[in-house]
C-alpha positions as CSV (number, residue, x, y, z in Angstrom):
1,M,78.0,116.8,140.2
2,K,79.4,116.0,143.7
3,L,81.8,112.6,141.9
4,F,83.2,115.3,139.8
5,P,85.9,116.3,142.2
6,Q,86.3,112.7,143.4
7,C,86.9,111.4,139.5
8,L,89.3,114.3,138.8
9,A,91.5,113.2,141.9
10,L,91.1,109.6,140.7
11,T,92.5,110.3,137.6
12,F,95.5,112.6,138.8
13,L,96.2,109.6,141.0
14,V,96.0,107.3,138.3
15,I,98.5,109.7,135.8
16,G,100.8,110.2,138.7
17,L,101.2,106.1,138.6
18,C,101.9,105.6,135.2
19,A,104.4,108.6,135.5
20,S,106.6,106.6,138.2
21,S,105.9,103.2,136.4
22,L,107.2,105.0,133.0
23,A,110.3,106.0,135.0
24,S,111.0,102.7,135.9
25,T,110.6,101.2,132.8
26,P,111.9,103.6,130.0
27,A,111.9,102.5,126.4
28,P,114.7,101.5,124.3
29,E,117.7,104.1,123.7
30,F,116.7,105.6,120.8
31,V,120.0,105.4,117.9
32,R,119.3,107.7,115.2
33,T,120.2,105.5,111.9
34,I,120.9,106.8,108.3
35,M,117.9,106.4,106.0
36,P,117.5,106.6,102.2
37,G,116.6,110.4,101.6
38,D,118.3,112.1,103.9
39,R,121.3,114.6,103.0
40,L,124.5,114.3,104.6
41,R,126.7,117.0,105.3
42,I,130.2,114.9,105.0
43,T,133.8,116.1,105.7
44,V,137.4,114.8,104.6
45,E,140.1,117.0,106.4
46,E,142.6,115.8,104.2
47,Q,140.3,116.1,100.9
48,P,138.6,119.3,101.3
49,D,136.9,119.1,97.6
50,L,134.7,116.0,99.0
51,N,133.1,118.4,101.8
52,R,129.8,118.9,100.5
53,I,126.3,117.2,100.8
54,Y,125.6,113.9,100.2
55,A,121.6,112.7,99.4
56,V,121.5,109.1,100.0
57,A,119.6,107.5,97.4
58,G,116.7,104.7,97.3
59,D,118.9,101.6,97.3
60,G,120.7,103.6,100.5
61,T,124.0,104.5,99.2
62,V,126.1,108.0,98.8
63,D,128.4,108.7,95.6
64,I,132.1,109.8,97.3
65,G,134.4,110.7,94.7
66,L,137.2,108.6,95.2
67,L,135.3,105.6,96.9
68,G,132.1,105.5,94.6
69,R,129.0,104.6,95.9
70,M,129.1,103.3,99.9
71,R,126.3,101.8,101.3
72,I,125.2,103.3,104.4
73,A,121.8,103.1,105.5
74,E,121.2,101.5,108.8
75,M,124.1,103.3,110.1
76,S,124.6,105.7,112.5
77,A,126.3,108.8,111.7
78,A,129.4,108.0,113.7
79,E,129.3,104.5,112.3
80,A,129.2,105.9,108.8
81,A,132.1,108.2,109.3
82,D,134.2,105.4,110.8
83,Y,133.6,103.5,107.4
84,I,134.1,106.4,105.3
85,E,138.1,106.8,107.5
86,A,138.7,103.1,106.7
87,E,137.8,102.9,103.1
88,L,139.8,106.0,102.9
89,E,142.6,104.5,104.5
90,K,142.4,101.5,102.6
91,G,144.1,103.4,99.4
92,F,144.2,107.3,100.1
93,F,145.6,108.4,103.1
94,R,147.3,107.1,105.9
95,N,145.5,109.1,108.5
96,A,141.5,110.1,107.7
97,T,139.8,112.6,109.4
98,V,135.9,112.3,108.9
99,T,132.9,113.8,110.2
100,V,129.2,113.1,109.1
101,D,126.0,114.9,110.4
102,V,122.7,114.8,108.9
103,A,121.9,118.3,107.1
104,E,118.4,117.4,106.1
105,F,116.1,114.6,107.0
106,V,113.6,112.6,104.8
107,E,110.5,112.5,105.6
108,G,107.0,110.8,105.0
109,N,103.5,110.2,106.4
110,I,103.1,107.2,108.8
111,M,99.9,105.7,108.3
112,I,97.9,103.7,111.2
113,T,94.9,101.6,110.3
114,G,93.0,98.9,112.0
115,A,91.3,98.4,114.7
116,V,92.2,101.7,116.8
117,G,90.2,105.1,117.9
118,S,91.1,107.0,115.1
119,P,93.0,105.4,111.9
120,G,94.6,107.6,109.5
121,T,98.0,109.5,109.2
122,I,100.6,110.9,111.1
123,S,102.9,113.7,109.9
124,F,106.7,112.5,110.2
125,S,110.2,113.7,110.0
126,G,113.5,112.1,110.1
127,D,114.3,114.2,113.0
128,Q,111.9,113.2,115.1
129,I,111.1,110.6,117.9
130,M,107.9,108.8,117.8
131,T,107.5,105.3,119.2
132,L,104.9,102.8,118.3
133,S,102.8,103.1,121.5
134,E,102.8,106.7,121.2
135,A,101.4,106.8,117.9
136,I,98.5,104.4,118.4
137,L,97.7,106.3,122.1
138,S,97.5,109.8,119.2
139,S,95.4,107.9,117.1
140,G,92.7,107.0,120.0
141,G,94.5,104.2,121.3
142,L,93.5,100.3,120.5
143,R,89.5,99.3,120.3
144,R,88.2,97.1,122.2
145,E,88.3,94.0,119.1
146,A,92.0,95.4,118.6
147,A,94.0,92.3,118.9
148,G,97.2,94.2,120.9
149,T,99.6,91.7,121.1
150,E,99.5,91.4,117.1
151,V,100.4,94.7,116.3
152,K,102.7,95.1,113.0
153,I,105.1,97.5,111.8
154,V,105.5,97.3,107.6
155,R,108.8,99.2,106.9
156,W,110.2,99.4,103.9
157,R,113.9,97.5,103.7
158,P,116.7,99.8,102.5
159,G,117.5,98.9,99.1
160,G,115.2,100.9,96.6
161,S,112.9,98.0,96.1
162,M,109.4,96.9,97.2
163,E,110.5,94.3,99.5
164,R,109.4,95.3,102.9
165,E,110.1,93.9,106.3
166,V,107.5,93.0,109.2
167,I,107.7,94.0,112.8
168,T,105.4,92.4,115.1
169,V,104.8,94.1,118.7
170,D,102.7,93.1,121.7
171,V,101.6,96.8,122.9
172,Q,98.4,95.6,124.8
173,S,101.3,94.1,127.1
174,M,103.3,97.4,127.3
175,L,99.5,99.9,127.8
176,E,99.3,97.0,130.8
177,S,102.2,96.6,132.3
178,L,103.7,99.9,131.5
179,D,107.3,98.0,130.8
180,F,107.9,100.2,127.2
181,S,111.4,98.2,127.2
182,R,110.2,96.7,124.0
183,D,108.6,99.6,122.3
184,E,109.8,100.5,118.9
185,Y,110.6,103.6,117.5
186,L,109.0,104.7,114.2
187,R,110.3,106.0,110.9
188,P,108.9,107.7,108.0
189,R,106.4,105.7,105.8
190,D,105.9,103.2,108.4
191,V,102.4,101.3,107.8
192,I,100.9,100.5,111.2
193,I,98.0,97.5,111.1
194,V,96.2,96.9,114.2
195,P,94.4,93.5,113.5
196,R,91.3,92.6,115.1
197,L,90.8,90.0,117.7
198,G,90.3,86.7,116.0
199,D,92.0,87.7,112.8
200,G,94.6,84.9,112.7
201,E,91.1,82.6,112.8
202,V,89.5,85.1,109.9
203,Q,92.5,86.0,108.2
204,A,91.9,83.5,105.3
205,N,88.6,85.6,105.1
206,E,89.3,88.9,104.5
207,Y,91.8,91.6,103.3
208,L,93.2,94.9,103.7
209,A,92.4,98.0,101.9
210,I,94.1,101.5,103.0
211,G,95.2,104.9,101.5
212,E,92.8,106.6,98.9
213,F,89.8,104.0,99.9
214,G,86.2,105.0,99.7
215,N,86.1,102.2,102.8
216,A,89.3,101.7,104.0
217,G,89.6,98.9,106.3
218,F,89.2,95.4,106.2
219,H,86.8,93.3,103.9
220,P,85.7,89.8,103.4
221,W,87.8,87.5,101.1
222,S,86.0,85.5,98.5
223,A,86.5,82.8,96.2
224,N,87.8,84.2,92.9
225,L,88.2,87.6,94.3
226,N,90.2,90.1,91.6
227,M,91.7,94.1,91.7
228,I,88.4,95.4,90.4
229,R,86.0,93.5,92.4
230,A,88.3,94.2,95.2
231,V,87.9,97.9,95.0
232,T,84.9,98.4,94.6
233,R,84.2,96.6,97.7
234,A,86.4,98.9,99.7
235,G,84.1,101.7,98.0
236,G,86.3,102.8,95.1
237,I,89.6,105.1,94.9
238,N,89.5,108.7,96.2
239,R,90.2,111.4,93.6
240,E,93.0,112.1,95.6
241,G,94.6,108.3,95.0
242,I,97.7,108.1,92.8
243,L,96.8,105.0,90.5
244,S,99.8,104.4,88.9
245,A,101.6,104.3,92.3
246,A,99.1,101.5,93.5
247,R,100.8,98.2,95.6
248,V,99.6,94.8,96.5
249,L,101.5,93.8,100.2
250,R,101.3,90.1,100.2
251,A,103.0,88.2,102.8
252,D,105.4,85.1,101.8
253,Q,103.9,81.8,103.7
254,D,107.4,80.5,104.7
255,T,109.1,83.6,106.1
256,G,106.3,86.4,106.7
257,Q,107.8,88.5,104.8
258,Y,106.0,90.9,102.8
259,S,106.7,92.0,99.1
260,A,105.1,94.5,97.2
261,I,103.8,93.9,93.7
262,P,103.0,97.1,91.5
263,V,99.9,97.4,89.8
264,D,98.6,100.2,87.6
265,M,95.7,101.0,88.1
266,S,95.7,103.7,85.8
267,T,95.6,101.3,82.9
268,L,93.1,99.5,84.6
269,F,89.9,101.5,85.3
270,G,91.5,104.4,82.6
271,A,92.2,101.8,79.5
272,A,90.8,98.2,80.6
273,D,94.4,96.9,80.5
274,M,93.0,93.4,81.9
275,S,96.6,92.3,83.1
276,M,96.2,94.6,86.0
277,N,93.1,92.7,87.2
278,I,95.2,90.3,89.2
279,P,94.1,88.0,91.9
280,I,93.7,89.1,95.5
281,L,95.0,86.4,97.9
282,P,93.3,85.9,101.6
283,G,95.1,88.4,103.5
284,D,96.5,90.7,101.3
285,I,97.0,94.4,101.4
286,I,96.4,96.9,99.0
287,F,97.5,100.2,99.0
288,V,97.1,103.6,96.8
289,P,98.8,106.1,98.1
290,S,97.7,109.8,97.8
291,S,100.2,112.1,95.6
292,Q,102.2,113.1,98.7
293,Q,102.6,109.8,100.0
294,A,103.6,108.5,96.2
295,S,106.4,110.9,95.7
296,R,109.0,112.6,97.8
297,G,108.3,116.1,96.8
298,T,108.0,118.3,94.2
299,V,110.5,120.3,91.9
300,Y,109.4,123.0,89.6
301,L,110.4,123.3,85.8
302,L,110.4,126.8,84.2
303,G,112.0,128.3,81.2
304,E,112.8,126.8,78.1
305,V,111.5,123.2,78.4
306,S,109.0,121.1,76.8
307,S,106.5,121.1,79.9
308,P,107.2,123.7,82.7
309,G,105.2,122.9,86.1
310,A,105.4,121.0,89.3
311,I,107.1,117.8,88.9
312,L,106.4,114.5,91.6
313,L,110.2,113.2,92.4
314,P,109.6,109.7,92.4
315,M,109.9,107.8,96.1
316,G,112.5,105.0,96.3
317,Q,115.1,106.1,94.0
318,E,117.3,109.3,93.4
319,A,115.6,111.8,90.9
320,T,118.5,114.3,89.1
321,L,118.3,117.1,87.0
322,A,119.4,115.7,83.7
323,R,117.2,112.6,84.0
324,T,114.0,114.3,85.0
325,L,114.5,117.5,82.4
326,L,114.2,114.0,79.6
327,S,111.4,112.0,81.8
328,A,109.1,115.7,81.5
329,G,109.7,116.1,77.1
330,G,113.3,117.6,77.3
331,L,114.5,120.8,76.9
332,G,112.8,123.5,74.6
333,R,114.5,124.6,71.3
334,F,115.6,127.8,72.3
335,A,117.4,126.4,75.4
336,N,120.4,127.7,76.7
337,D,121.7,123.5,77.9
338,R,125.0,124.8,79.3
339,R,123.4,127.2,82.2
340,V,120.4,125.6,83.5
341,R,119.9,126.9,87.4
342,I,119.1,125.2,90.3
343,M,117.1,128.0,93.2
344,R,117.1,125.9,96.2
345,E,116.4,126.5,100.2
346,G,119.3,125.6,102.4
347,P,119.5,123.8,105.5
348,D,120.2,127.1,107.2
349,G,117.4,128.8,105.3
350,A,119.1,130.6,102.8
351,K,118.8,130.7,99.1
352,Q,121.7,128.9,97.6
353,Q,122.0,128.8,93.6
354,M,124.2,126.2,91.5
355,E,124.6,126.4,87.9
356,V,124.6,123.1,85.5
357,D,125.7,122.3,82.2
358,V,123.3,120.0,81.3
359,G,123.8,120.0,77.9
360,R,127.6,118.2,78.6
361,I,126.4,115.7,80.5
362,L,123.5,114.7,77.5
363,R,125.7,115.0,75.1
364,T,128.5,113.1,76.8
365,G,126.2,110.6,78.8
366,A,128.2,111.9,81.7
367,F,125.4,111.2,84.2
368,E,127.7,110.5,86.7
369,D,127.7,114.2,86.9
370,D,124.3,114.8,87.2
371,V,123.0,117.0,90.4
372,P,120.4,115.2,92.5
373,L,117.0,117.2,92.9
374,L,115.1,118.1,96.5
375,D,112.1,118.8,97.5
376,G,111.3,122.7,96.6
377,D,114.1,122.8,94.2
378,V,113.1,125.6,91.6
379,V,114.5,124.8,88.1
380,I,115.5,127.4,85.1
381,V,116.2,126.8,81.8
382,P,116.9,130.1,80.6
383,E,116.9,130.8,76.7
384,R,119.9,131.1,74.7
385,L,121.0,134.4,72.9
386,I,120.5,134.3,69.5
387,T,123.3,136.3,67.2
388,F,123.1,137.1,63.5
């Protein structure tokens, strides 16, 4: 017990030294870039009818009236404003004045797996600032067997495809030297993989199961391993797992970049579709998401629709009103398709309502006038009045 005050004093001394070192080696400056799933408030002083909230689609584009679709993902808000101004000045205005800011930030959990104290998910929104080292420390830090010099961030590439990029970071050196100048800022839906020491040698004998598995983590690879055997070896899939949204992430032998192979496990295990029982290669990552990880959120269909209830918004692509109603079975027999309402909570918390002539969109095929849906939207399809 007499040693406790000394230990406490030593602890505060170490914290003080760390704070001093951190002050001298700050993390790189954070510049927030536009991401798919963001909603942008764009104003054009010379053309007020363009002033509204625009959704950034899964391919990183926004549809701006006069200009059509423009790819602005990975730009800062200021860079996007300059880009839109330049395009407007090419054919519409001598001088254009554009402002861009993020009205709603995309959200998505960060998943951290491998040799850390507490693997799992971290709730994260695009308006938060979190670095790789902070995420690892909040997950219990590096374990003794961690290969901290080879920590990987697996990140979706903009474009709406399944391609991912891999960023390798020497976290161990940062933590030992307290030099965070090479730290990485995280994004929603990043996957952090902390390999174990020796993985460079035993990689050929392992695969990684992450997400909704009974026993997520690294597992031994063996010859002729297929999806069924790999899932069984990883403890099966939890009830929360979305079987139809499973992916196998596989590294290219030349570039090291990961591509995603969609695997519908619901047909594999439900309908015995052996075409989904693909070979698992050494170094593969099998990912089975939860319902929240497999979607951008939920919308609710009420009234004269064939399948009322909650609908998950697909990840990686834009969901619009008319197309969502079609995919949910269409409208009811007595639907007033000219006055479909969307109830939505605005960025300031105020309730908003918009009315859409879905019937015209479906009859004419004018899907360019379709309205993007957001997480939490309530779609109400009223009955039409029947007169005799």
